[in-house]
C-alpha positions, 0 to 999 in steps of 0.5 A: 300894143294899141291902147285898146288892146291894152285896155282889153287885156287889163279888163281880162286880168282884172276878172281873172284876179277877182274870180281867183279870190272869190273862188277861195272864199266861196270854197271855204263858205261852201264847206262851212254852210253846205248850201246848194246856192253857195255851191252854185255861187262857187261853181259860177265863180270857178267858170268865171275864171275859166271864161275870163282866161278865154277872154284874155286869149281872145282879146290877145289874139283879136289885137294881132294885126292882119296877116297873109292868112287873115287879111281881115284881121283877127277880130272874130276871135273875141266872138269865139271867146264869148261863145266859149264863155256861153258854153261854160255859163250853160254848163255851170247853170246845169250843175247848179240846177242838178244840185239844187233838185237833189237838195230840194228832194232830200230836204238838206239844210244849211249851216253857218250861214253868217260866214256865207253871208259875209263872203257874199257881201264881199263878193258883191263889193269885189264884182261891183269894182270890177264891173265899173272897170269893165264899163270903162273898158267896153266904152273905149274898146267895144270888145264883144268878149269883154262885154260878154264878161261884163253881162256875166259878172252883172248876173253875179251881183243878183246871184250873191244876193240870192245866196244871201236870201237863201241862207237867211230864209233857210237858217233864220226863217226856218224855210228849208226849201229856200236854198235849193229853190234860190239855186234853181232861180240862179240856174235860170238866170244863168241860162238867160244870161247865156242866151243874151251874151251869145246872141251878139257873138253869133251876130259877129260870126255870121256877119250880121248887118249893122242895125238900121239906125247906124246904117242910116247915119252911115248913108247920111255921112256919104250923102254929104259928098256931092260928088257921089250919086246912087249909092247901092249894094251897101253891105256892113258887118262887125268883127270884134272891135273893127267894122267893115263896109263896102258899097257901089257908087256911080260916077261919070263914065268919062272921068279918069281913074286918077280923078275918081281915086282922088275923090274917093280918097277924101270920101274914105278919109272923112267917113273913117274919121267919122266911123273910127276902126272902119275898113272901106271898100268902094266900088265904082259904077259908071253912071247909068249902069244897071245891075243884073236884075236877078242879083238877089243882093242888089239894092236900090239907091240909098241916097233915094231912100233918104230923100223918101224918109219924112 
């Protein structure tokens, strides 16, 4: 098993462990307080557990090597896992909003707020520890599934602070509508988090191009190899923790296949060293070749674009 796969799995197992502990405590606190905000926090932790299990399966599948049926590898399994998490977050938000509206209309009040506050404080400390480990893992694996989990647990910090505020305002300040109003705010925050988390996963599934800054860095690195000219039809995408790049370059028409192969081997070695976990596919065109004018994906010379930059 690779180091990246081991780290990603450790982050997923850590998420499962934290979620399981918090579910037990929040179940007890929900029974004690009758709080809609605490119930929302419990629902969120329950879905955290399901989402973390999905993450574990996603990173396990993504770590599998390419095979005959999946020659580009299994990296997109992480994006699929992330999308399932987004769905679970949305379901959680809807349930919280429904309960909060019901409590707001009925004028329900909380009890035993102190117990709920202590549980929420513990949840904050446990979540901070988990986030620290997830940040470490993301920096070394670029796992989109772990990153989605990270975003969700970040929102849990605000969620638990909101629960503390709701309980304190309801029971100690006498504001009867505070708890359900905070519950609605938590639901809205979760929906926003689901939207942000889903964007990157959709980009991976739809093979979105790299951002312009990363594309330019790649072209600049390729331009250092003066044997190449007229780099065009550059296409890039990311699947899980792997990048894929393909492009065309012009080389002398009279160059032998063996000579061209030796040059491109050195180019690939250098580019893959500078852009780790990248698979390259380079197509050679004879110098002077012109692509069909009606090809909608044909692009201008990327090296020429560099020269035009100020």
